[in-house]
LOVODO-785694 format. One record per residue (C-alpha): x, y, z. Coordinates in nm, 2 decimals. Each point is the difference from the previous one (the first is absolute). Last residue first. Layout:
BEGIN
<east->X	north->Y	up->Z> .
...
//
This chain:
BEGIN
<east->2.27	north->0.61	up->-1.40> .
<east->-0.18	north->-0.12	up->0.27> .
<east->0.25	north->-0.08	up->0.32> .
<east->0.21	north->0.28	up->-0.19> .
<east->-0.27	north->0.31	up->0.07> .
<east->-0.01	north->-0.11	up->0.35> .
<east->0.36	north->0.07	up->0.03> .
<east->0.11	north->0.01	up->0.38> .
<east->0.37	north->0.03	up->0.08> .
<east->0.22	north->-0.30	up->0.12> .
<east->0.12	north->-0.06	up->-0.35> .
<east->0.17	north->0.36	up->0.01> .
<east->0.09	north->-0.11	up->0.35> .
<east->0.18	north->-0.34	up->-0.18> .
<east->0.11	north->0.24	up->-0.25> .
<east->0.22	north->0.20	up->0.20> .
<east->0.08	north->-0.31	up->0.23> .
<east->0.19	north->-0.17	up->-0.35> .
<east->0.16	north->0.33	up->-0.08> .
<east->0.16	north->0.05	up->0.33> .
<east->0.07	north->-0.33	up->0.04> .
<east->0.24	north->-0.06	up->-0.36> .
<east->0.17	north->0.31	up->0.09> .
<east->0.14	north->-0.15	up->0.34> .
<east->0.10	north->-0.31	up->-0.15> .
<east->0.17	north->0.16	up->-0.28> .
<east->0.17	north->0.19	up->0.25> .
<east->0.07	north->-0.30	up->0.24> .
<east->0.12	north->-0.23	up->-0.31> .
<east->0.26	north->0.24	up->-0.14> .
<east->0.03	north->0.09	up->-0.35> .
<east->0.07	north->-0.20	up->-0.32> .
<east->-0.34	north->0.01	up->-0.16> .
<east->0.00	north->-0.38	up->-0.04> .
<east->0.19	north->-0.09	up->0.33> .
<east->-0.26	north->0.28	up->0.17> .
<east->-0.25	north->-0.14	up->-0.23> .
<east->0.06	north->-0.42	up->0.14> .
<east->0.03	north->0.16	up->0.37> .
<east->-0.29	north->0.22	up->0.03> .
<east->-0.23	north->-0.27	up->-0.14> .
<east->-0.07	north->-0.19	up->0.35> .
<east->0.01	north->0.32	up->0.22> .
<east->-0.22	north->0.16	up->-0.24> .
<east->-0.26	north->-0.23	up->-0.01> .
<east->-0.09	north->-0.07	up->0.37> .
<east->-0.23	north->0.29	up->-0.02> .
<east->-0.19	north->-0.10	up->-0.33> .
<east->-0.02	north->-0.36	up->0.15> .
<east->-0.18	north->0.15	up->0.31> .
<east->-0.24	north->0.20	up->-0.19> .
<east->-0.10	north->-0.32	up->-0.21> .
<east->-0.04	north->-0.17	up->0.34> .
<east->-0.23	north->0.24	up->0.12> .
<east->-0.19	north->0.03	up->-0.32> .
<east->-0.08	north->-0.33	up->0.05> .
<east->-0.10	north->-0.02	up->0.35> .
<east->-0.19	north->0.33	up->-0.09> .
<east->-0.17	north->-0.26	up->-0.28> .
<east->-0.07	north->-0.29	up->0.20> .
<east->-0.17	north->0.23	up->0.29> .
<east->-0.20	north->0.17	up->-0.18> .
<east->-0.14	north->-0.31	up->-0.19> .
<east->-0.06	north->-0.18	up->0.33> .
<east->-0.20	north->0.27	up->0.15> .
<east->-0.23	north->0.04	up->-0.34> .
<east->-0.05	north->-0.38	up->0.03> .
<east->-0.05	north->-0.12	up->-0.40> .
<east->-0.29	north->-0.07	up->-0.19> .
<east->-0.02	north->-0.25	up->-0.29> .
<east->-0.02	north->-0.29	up->0.24> .
<east->-0.32	north->-0.16	up->-0.12> .
<east->-0.13	north->0.04	up->0.34> .
<east->0.10	north->0.38	up->-0.01> .
<east->-0.17	north->0.05	up->-0.36> .
<east->-0.33	north->-0.17	up->0.09> .
<east->-0.04	north->0.27	up->0.34> .
<east->0.15	north->0.28	up->-0.23> .
<east->-0.31	north->-0.09	up->-0.22> .
<east->-0.25	north->-0.06	up->0.21> .
<east->0.07	north->0.34	up->0.15> .
<east->-0.02	north->0.19	up->-0.31> .
<east->-0.34	north->-0.15	up->-0.11> .
<east->-0.12	north->0.05	up->0.40> .
<east->0.14	north->0.38	up->-0.12> .
<east->-0.23	north->-0.03	up->-0.39> .
<east->-0.27	north->-0.08	up->0.22> .
<east->0.00	north->0.28	up->0.26> .
<east->0.10	north->0.28	up->-0.27> .
<east->-0.35	north->-0.16	up->-0.18> .
<east->-0.22	north->0.00	up->0.36> .
<east->0.14	north->0.39	up->-0.01> .
<east->-0.08	north->0.05	up->-0.36> .
<east->-0.35	north->-0.19	up->0.06> .
<east->-0.05	north->0.28	up->0.31> .
<east->0.06	north->0.27	up->-0.23> .
<east->0.33	north->0.21	up->0.04> .
<east->0.05	north->0.39	up->-0.08> .
<east->0.26	north->0.04	up->-0.18> .
<east->0.22	north->-0.32	up->-0.06> .
<east->-0.06	north->-0.09	up->-0.38> .
<east->0.10	north->-0.39	up->-0.09> .
<east->0.37	north->-0.04	up->-0.14> .
<east->0.03	north->-0.34	up->0.25> .
<east->0.27	north->0.16	up->0.15> .
<east->-0.24	north->0.33	up->0.04> .
<east->-0.26	north->-0.24	up->0.19> .
<east->0.24	north->-0.14	up->0.27> .
<east->0.14	north->0.34	up->0.11> .
<east->-0.38	north->0.17	up->-0.01> .
<east->-0.10	north->-0.32	up->0.26> .
<east->0.34	north->0.05	up->0.16> .
<east->-0.07	north->0.37	up->0.03> .
<east->-0.32	north->-0.09	up->0.12> .
<east->0.09	north->-0.20	up->0.27> .
<east->0.20	north->0.25	up->0.12> .
<east->-0.25	north->0.30	up->-0.01> .
<east->-0.21	north->-0.20	up->0.22> .
<east->-0.31	north->-0.03	up->-0.13> .
<east->-0.30	north->0.22	up->0.12> .
<east->-0.25	north->-0.17	up->0.13> .
<east->-0.34	north->0.01	up->-0.27> .
<east->-0.34	north->0.14	up->0.14> .
<east->-0.26	north->-0.23	up->-0.10> .
<east->-0.20	north->0.07	up->-0.35> .
<east->-0.36	north->0.06	up->-0.06> .
<east->-0.10	north->0.12	up->-0.33> .
<east->-0.36	north->-0.02	up->0.00> .
<east->-0.15	north->-0.31	up->-0.21> .
<east->-0.30	north->0.07	up->-0.22> .
<east->0.25	north->-0.13	up->-0.31> .
<east->0.13	north->-0.30	up->0.21> .
<east->0.31	north->0.02	up->0.15> .
<east->0.32	north->-0.19	up->-0.20> .
<east->0.08	north->-0.35	up->0.15> .
<east->0.24	north->0.01	up->0.26> .
<east->0.28	north->-0.28	up->0.03> .
<east->0.31	north->0.25	up->-0.11> .
<east->-0.14	north->0.21	up->0.31> .
<east->0.00	north->-0.25	up->0.28> .
<east->-0.31	north->0.01	up->0.16> .
<east->-0.05	north->0.07	up->0.39> .
<east->-0.01	north->0.40	up->-0.04> .
<east->-0.26	north->-0.01	up->-0.30> .
<east->-0.23	north->-0.23	up->0.20> .
<east->-0.01	north->0.23	up->0.28> .
<east->-0.02	north->0.30	up->-0.24> .
<east->-0.31	north->-0.20	up->-0.17> .
<east->-0.19	north->-0.09	up->0.27> .
<east->0.03	north->0.33	up->0.18> .
<east->-0.13	north->0.18	up->-0.30> .
<east->-0.25	north->-0.34	up->-0.06> .
<east->-0.13	north->0.00	up->0.36> .
<east->-0.19	north->-0.35	up->-0.05> .
<east->-0.34	north->-0.10	up->0.15> .
<east->-0.06	north->-0.16	up->0.37> .
<east->-0.20	north->0.27	up->0.09> .
<east->0.30	north->0.14	up->0.23> .
<east->0.21	north->0.04	up->-0.29> .
<east->0.21	north->-0.23	up->-0.17> .
<east->0.34	north->0.06	up->-0.05> .
<east->0.17	north->-0.30	up->-0.23> .
<east->0.36	north->-0.14	up->0.01> .
<east->-0.21	north->-0.24	up->0.34> .
<east->0.07	north->-0.35	up->-0.17> .
<east->-0.37	north->-0.03	up->0.01> .
<east->-0.03	north->0.29	up->-0.21> .
<east->0.27	north->-0.10	up->-0.24> .
<east->-0.15	north->-0.31	up->-0.02> .
<east->-0.36	north->0.11	up->-0.13> .
<east->0.18	north->0.28	up->-0.24> .
<east->0.18	north->-0.28	up->-0.16> .
<east->-0.34	north->-0.17	up->0.02> .
<east->-0.15	north->0.29	up->-0.15> .
<east->0.21	north->-0.04	up->-0.32> .
<east->0.21	north->0.39	up->-0.03> .
<east->0.01	north->0.29	up->-0.20> .
<east->0.02	north->0.25	up->0.30> .
<east->-0.32	north->0.19	up->-0.03> .
<east->-0.19	north->-0.32	up->-0.14> .
<east->0.09	north->-0.23	up->0.32> .
<east->-0.04	north->0.30	up->0.20> .
<east->-0.42	north->0.00	up->-0.12> .
<east->0.02	north->-0.39	up->0.03> .
<east->0.11	north->0.00	up->0.37> .
<east->-0.21	north->0.27	up->0.07> .
<east->0.09	north->0.31	up->0.01> .
<east->-0.01	north->0.27	up->0.29> .
<east->-0.16	north->0.29	up->-0.02> .
<east->0.19	north->0.40	up->-0.01> .
//
């Protein structure tokens, strides 16, 4: 296949002759020894160097010259699918435009989180867990000490021995605390 002149190549790819001259000067085109343009090799080089979102549709007579695409890590695709799913978009075969949309959505989400953090609307998870743990421990300790304080009053009301009442209360309170200590994920959200 003979090489093309700048005008012929410009018509072939749908660009101006000036754009072809700039690409030639920048070394983005493949030239044959006679100085003409190797259209097939130049198309492949331009396709590999051009952002898919900025590509022009191919001319009617242009052959389909697609660069080999490197596989994307499944973790990255999973992240894109998750972001698209959160936005209610299809998650089957992902196009470049959908991946870019997911990227923009993720950036907007991150910006929103940073703004909430600066406003003080977010809390430190470790600190919140420490506070909840401390409160739960205080509540447990209060219940463990309650039988000793209440046993004398209850024993006087019921006419029984303080020691027997305290032992009965301690047994039932500890059983109840053991029951509460068992994880029950369904009750936390129901």
